[in-house]
Backbone as CSV, one residue per row, in Angstrom:
resi,resn,N_x,N_y,N_z,CA_x,CA_y,CA_z,C_x,C_y,C_z
1,UNK,0.723,-1.017,-0.037,-0.004,0.033,0.030,0.954,1.126,0.098
2,UNK,0.534,1.996,-0.631,1.345,3.499,-0.916,0.724,4.587,-0.246
3,UNK,-0.628,4.621,-0.155,-1.299,5.831,0.432,-2.738,5.675,0.531
4,UNK,-3.232,6.193,1.572,-4.536,6.279,1.598,-5.334,7.741,2.199
5,UNK,-6.420,7.974,1.096,-6.852,9.535,1.735,-8.433,9.056,1.819
6,UNK,-8.819,9.148,3.087,-10.175,9.055,3.316,-10.836,10.518,3.526
7,UNK,-11.944,11.035,2.561,-12.267,12.231,2.491,-13.012,12.500,3.710
8,UNK,-13.171,13.793,4.354,-14.088,13.926,5.636,-15.215,14.951,5.246
9,UNK,-16.138,15.175,5.513,-17.247,15.544,5.428,-16.835,17.395,5.835
10,UNK,-16.858,18.294,5.365,-16.592,19.563,5.626,-17.184,20.136,6.283
11,UNK,-18.435,19.901,6.640,-19.558,20.835,8.070,-19.179,19.522,9.192
12,UNK,-19.141,18.471,9.200,-18.843,17.943,10.312,-17.555,17.253,10.748
13,UNK,-16.446,16.930,9.822,-15.628,16.496,9.943,-15.238,15.157,10.040
14,UNK,-16.456,14.466,10.166,-16.788,13.077,9.913,-16.137,12.551,8.745
15,UNK,-16.011,11.292,8.694,-15.694,10.643,7.380,-16.464,10.487,6.259
16,UNK,-16.642,10.625,5.270,-17.757,10.599,4.064,-18.345,9.080,3.885
17,UNK,-17.810,7.972,4.207,-18.051,6.745,4.072,-17.089,6.067,2.742
18,UNK,-16.218,6.800,2.104,-15.509,6.007,1.349,-14.176,6.572,1.083
19,UNK,-13.017,5.778,0.856,-11.533,6.287,0.812,-11.218,5.782,-0.598
20,UNK,-10.204,6.313,-1.190,-8.812,6.323,-2.157,-7.773,5.311,-1.298
21,UNK,-7.777,4.559,-2.064,-6.034,3.762,-1.381,-5.579,3.210,-2.809
22,UNK,-3.892,3.930,-2.804,-3.211,3.608,-4.217,-2.617,2.203,-3.848
23,UNK,-2.239,1.688,-4.446,-1.105,0.633,-4.433,-0.247,0.210,-5.277
24,UNK,0.682,-0.055,-5.049,2.080,-0.189,-5.485,1.969,-0.370,-7.132
25,UNK,1.278,-1.271,-7.657,1.461,-2.078,-8.716,-0.173,-2.378,-9.000
26,UNK,-0.285,-2.694,-10.167,-2.072,-2.956,-10.670,-2.225,-4.318,-10.403
27,UNK,-1.501,-5.054,-10.233,-1.628,-6.554,-9.642,-1.967,-6.853,-8.240
28,UNK,-1.572,-5.556,-7.224,-1.888,-5.751,-6.128,-3.109,-5.119,-5.825
29,UNK,-3.712,-3.980,-6.906,-4.994,-3.536,-7.121,-6.030,-4.586,-7.149
30,UNK,-5.455,-5.349,-8.376,-6.278,-6.363,-8.867,-7.124,-7.373,-7.978
31,UNK,-5.901,-7.951,-7.005,-5.839,-9.041,-6.133,-6.681,-8.119,-4.624
32,UNK,-6.581,-6.941,-4.257,-7.427,-6.262,-3.404,-8.726,-6.161,-3.751
33,UNK,-8.766,-5.908,-4.991,-10.471,-5.578,-5.404,-11.155,-7.244,-5.373
34,UNK,-10.603,-8.223,-6.008,-11.142,-9.727,-5.920,-11.062,-9.780,-4.608
35,UNK,-10.347,-9.884,-3.425,-10.115,-10.325,-2.090,-11.342,-9.278,-1.356
36,UNK,-11.537,-7.920,-1.356,-12.437,-7.213,-0.504,-13.701,-6.586,-0.963
37,UNK,-14.023,-6.916,-2.528,-15.224,-6.224,-3.250,-16.535,-7.481,-2.361
38,UNK,-17.211,-7.081,-1.529,-18.402,-7.708,-1.038,-18.188,-7.832,0.073
39,UNK,-16.751,-8.066,1.002,-16.173,-8.519,1.843,-17.084,-7.655,3.010
40,UNK,-17.783,-8.207,4.186,-18.826,-7.357,5.186,-17.747,-6.897,6.047
41,UNK,-17.905,-5.685,6.453,-17.233,-4.975,7.924,-18.137,-4.263,8.946
42,UNK,-18.503,-4.558,10.037,-19.561,-3.767,10.606,-20.990,-4.012,10.033
43,UNK,-21.196,-5.251,9.596,-22.639,-5.256,9.366,-23.112,-4.694,7.785
44,UNK,-21.824,-4.081,6.929,-21.884,-3.436,5.774,-21.083,-4.207,4.658
45,UNK,-21.616,-4.460,3.661,-20.972,-4.880,2.811,-19.596,-3.855,1.815
46,UNK,-18.630,-4.220,1.498,-17.904,-3.392,0.952,-17.549,-3.267,-0.707
47,UNK,-17.756,-2.002,-0.890,-18.016,-2.078,-2.452,-16.462,-1.543,-2.794
48,UNK,-15.367,-2.246,-3.538,-14.071,-2.006,-4.014,-13.837,-2.411,-5.464
49,UNK,-14.012,-0.844,-6.182,-13.885,-0.690,-7.354,-12.343,0.097,-7.820
50,UNK,-11.844,-0.174,-8.995,-11.025,0.772,-9.289,-11.405,2.396,-9.899
51,UNK,-10.649,3.416,-9.228,-11.193,4.631,-9.498,-10.910,5.354,-10.510
52,UNK,-12.177,6.088,-11.217,-12.097,6.161,-12.367,-12.075,7.971,-12.621
53,UNK,-11.383,8.677,-12.974,-11.362,9.811,-13.640,-12.674,10.737,-14.043
54,UNK,-13.425,11.298,-13.759,-14.935,12.158,-14.165,-14.236,12.987,-14.504
55,UNK,-15.251,13.887,-15.547,-15.089,14.969,-16.156,-15.111,16.179,-14.873
56,UNK,-14.697,17.217,-14.967,-15.307,18.234,-14.156,-16.385,18.816,-14.564
57,UNK,-17.541,19.219,-13.811,-18.700,19.552,-14.138,-18.546,21.278,-14.468
58,UNK,-19.153,21.818,-15.245,-19.071,23.020,-15.529,-19.996,23.888,-14.633
59,UNK,-19.569,24.708,-14.080,-20.215,25.553,-13.158,-20.299,26.962,-13.059
60,UNK,-20.756,27.353,-11.524,-20.577,29.025,-11.796,-19.051,29.414,-11.690
61,UNK,-18.541,28.262,-10.908,-16.999,28.898,-10.796,-15.740,28.130,-11.611
62,UNK,-16.337,28.126,-12.753,-15.142,26.933,-13.900,-15.065,28.180,-14.477
63,UNK,-13.979,28.384,-15.309,-13.677,29.169,-16.115,-13.042,28.285,-17.342
64,UNK,-14.050,28.543,-18.782,-13.519,27.480,-19.884,-12.487,28.031,-20.513
65,UNK,-11.787,29.455,-20.136,-10.507,29.967,-20.699,-9.245,29.418,-19.597
66,UNK,-9.488,28.652,-18.697,-8.252,28.087,-17.972,-7.744,28.998,-16.905
67,UNK,-8.107,30.366,-16.743,-7.571,31.123,-16.008,-8.353,31.410,-14.913
68,UNK,-7.624,32.008,-13.892,-8.225,32.533,-12.829,-9.690,33.486,-13.173
69,UNK,-10.758,32.940,-12.088,-11.792,34.007,-12.385,-11.663,34.973,-11.853
70,UNK,-12.323,36.044,-12.825,-11.812,37.582,-12.897,-12.225,38.023,-11.468
71,UNK,-13.368,38.059,-10.937,-13.527,38.769,-9.741,-13.601,38.033,-8.444
72,UNK,-14.223,38.412,-7.285,-14.327,37.410,-6.150,-15.117,36.611,-6.498
73,UNK,-16.314,36.531,-7.044,-17.020,35.374,-7.431,-17.138,35.087,-8.491
74,UNK,-16.027,35.219,-9.368,-15.901,34.351,-10.801,-16.731,35.400,-11.795
75,UNK,-16.783,35.144,-13.020,-17.506,35.790,-13.922,-16.817,37.161,-14.257
76,UNK,-17.362,37.855,-14.914,-16.739,39.312,-15.197,-16.937,40.529,-14.245
77,UNK,-15.497,41.162,-14.555,-15.564,42.186,-13.548,-16.441,43.244,-13.721
78,UNK,-17.406,44.010,-13.091,-18.298,44.824,-13.472,-17.597,46.205,-12.830
79,UNK,-18.084,47.094,-13.155,-18.279,48.787,-12.304,-18.706,48.873,-11.054
80,UNK,-18.219,49.794,-10.102,-18.892,49.648,-8.938,-20.311,50.413,-9.252
81,UNK,-21.383,49.897,-8.618,-22.573,50.506,-8.775,-22.402,52.489,-8.426
82,UNK,-21.934,52.581,-7.235,-21.713,54.181,-6.792,-23.162,54.814,-6.478
83,UNK,-23.217,56.225,-6.360,-24.748,56.466,-6.401,-25.735,56.869,-7.812
84,UNK,-26.858,56.519,-7.595,-28.028,56.810,-8.649,-28.013,57.557,-8.213
85,UNK,-27.878,58.776,-7.933,-28.571,59.936,-7.894,-28.277,61.043,-9.001
86,UNK,-28.705,61.395,-9.638,-28.572,62.652,-10.712,-28.557,62.087,-12.150
87,UNK,-29.017,60.922,-12.222,-28.866,59.548,-13.156,-29.452,60.381,-14.719
88,UNK,-30.523,60.903,-14.271,-31.540,61.677,-15.292,-30.720,62.870,-15.641
89,UNK,-30.030,63.392,-14.986,-29.492,64.954,-15.312,-28.458,64.334,-16.282
90,UNK,-27.648,63.027,-16.268,-26.360,63.197,-16.918,-26.747,62.434,-18.513
91,UNK,-27.772,61.800,-17.878,-28.299,61.634,-19.338,-28.762,62.723,-20.455
92,UNK,-29.479,63.640,-19.409,-30.012,64.757,-20.384,-29.201,65.608,-21.018
93,UNK,-27.718,65.764,-20.432,-26.504,66.320,-20.910,-25.903,65.720,-21.859
94,UNK,-25.819,64.415,-22.028,-25.306,63.770,-23.294,-25.711,63.995,-24.664
């Protein structure tokens, strides 16, 4: 075994109920999957599979250009709103 990662819930800090185990080679991984898939621990059956890369979902924080988000909440930068007082007067003077 090379490394074990046990993700925790952000709100409670408790384990989320799954783990990622990195093994030294593929034959060790295949042996572990065959040995432990369906094995019962604490009254629950384990499901052991090889991890798969999943494409990242496009969301409000992703940038298709690959760069960092523009503003503090992502997206395009906008001008500060400022005061809306005298907006009619400025429009008339143009």
